[in-house]
N, C-alpha and C positions, 0 to 999 in steps of 0.2 A: 346557463346555456347548454340548449339541449347538443351533442355528440352526435353529430350527422354524417351517415358513408354515401355521399350519392355515385354510384355508378353508372356512367356515362358511356357509351357504345354509339358511333356512327356504322350504321350497317348499311348505308346508302352514297351511292355517285354522283348522284342528279346534282345537287348544292353543294357549292362551298362554303363548310357552315364557318361566319364569320367570326373572328378574331373576339373573346370575351362572352360568348353565347354558351361556354361550361361553367365558366365563372357566374354568370346571369341563373343558369338551372337549379345550380348547387343557393345562392344566395335564395331562390322563391322557396326551394324546399322548406331550406333553414327559419325563414321570415313564416311560412307556413303553420309548420310544427310547431315553432316559440309563439304564435298569437294563438294558435288553439291549446295551450298549455300542455303540450305531449311532452309526457315523465320519462326519460330512460334515451340510451342509446338507438338510432335505430340505421336501417338501410334502406336505400331506395334503387330501384334499378331503371333508366333512362334509357330509351333508344329511340333513334334518332334514327325515321326511315323514308324511302320516297313510296307516294302516289297508291302503285302494284303492293306494293310490302303491305300497307296500312288495309287496303280491301279486301287482301288474302287472311288476316288475321280478322278483319271483321266480319267477312263471310264464314271463317271456321269457327267465331266463337260466340257471333249475335247471327249470325243468317242474315246477314243484312250483302247482300251484294253488290257491297260501292266502297268507295273511298273517302274517310271519316279525318280531320285535323288530330284527333288524340284519341287513343282507348286506355283505358285504367285497366290493370288488374290487381285488385285486393287481395292478401294472406291471408285478412283476417276480418274476423266477425264480429259487431258487438263490440270495439273496442279491446278484442283479446285476438293477441298476435304472437304468430310463436317466434321464438330465440333463436337468432346462431347460436348453435354450441360452441364455436371457435371463439364467438367475441362477446355476447350474451346481450345482443344489439338485436331487437326485436325487427322482424323483417315485414315491412309497412305492403312493400306488391312491386309491379311493373307498370310503369306507363310507357307508351309508344308514342311517339310522336311524327308526322310527317312532318317534315320539312317544305316540301312542296305546297300543302295545301295551308303552316302557318305563312309562306310566302306568297299567297292568294291573298288570305284573309284580312294581311297588313295592309296591303294595297288596295282591299277593297274598302278596307273602316275606316283609312289613310290614315295609321300609324307606321311606328316602326317593326322590322321581324324584331326587333326586340321586344316590346308591350307586349306582341303577340306572342310571343315562345313565353315570356316570362306568365301570360295569365293563360295558357294552355296550362304550362304547369303547375300553377298554383291551384287550377281549377280541379285536374286530376289526383293531385295530393290530399283534395277534399274528400275528393274523390274514396281514396286510398281509407280515410279516414274514416268514413263509412255517410258520406254526405252522398246525397240523389236529390235530383231535380226532374228524374225522366217526368212523373206524374204530375210536376207542378204544381201550385200554392203555396203555401208558407215555408215547403221544404224546400222550394227553386228562391226563391225571393230570399231565406235566411242563408243558401249557399251563395248568393249573387253578392248581397251586404259583406260575406265575408272574405270573397273574392277580393272585391273591391279593397276594402278595408287593409289586404295582407299588399293586391299591388300598392297603398298609399304607401306604405310602410320599405319597400325596396326601389321608391321613387318612381314606378311609372303608373301613374296615376291613372281615371280614366283623361283621354285628351295629354296627358304630356308625353314626350314624346324624344327621344336621346336625340331625335332627328334635327340639326340646325337649317333653317332656312338658308338657300346658298346666299343670300343677301347679308345676313348678320356678320 
């Protein structure tokens, strides 16, 4: 099993982070790296922000003046990553997730907030590992397939949810 340090920071006060979300984020990072065959220890930073904060970052780093659901800041290229000299772990990069957008999208797509956050984290970890979908085509299809495989492995398949019907 890969040793992964996931540093999670809640940098917003807009939405209360539900119990279990931090564990879910760690599980998704672990599953993505394990199923991708990542070798060695790794470090990933995850920041939970609000829409205004992610809009500022999106504008600053991508010149897009609008909010988005998640941003990925990879620290490596072509599978080569710097190592933390203190721990020897590969520094994969940072993920910035808008909890407001995740909540909106979960409602829009009719699934749980857990599934939406899990998906956004898995999507971003794949970006940190070098996957890209911006140009579409085969690369985007390949990335989507990996996302769904990883989501299935953590118990959050498409159409799946931890939310029970009130009548159950």
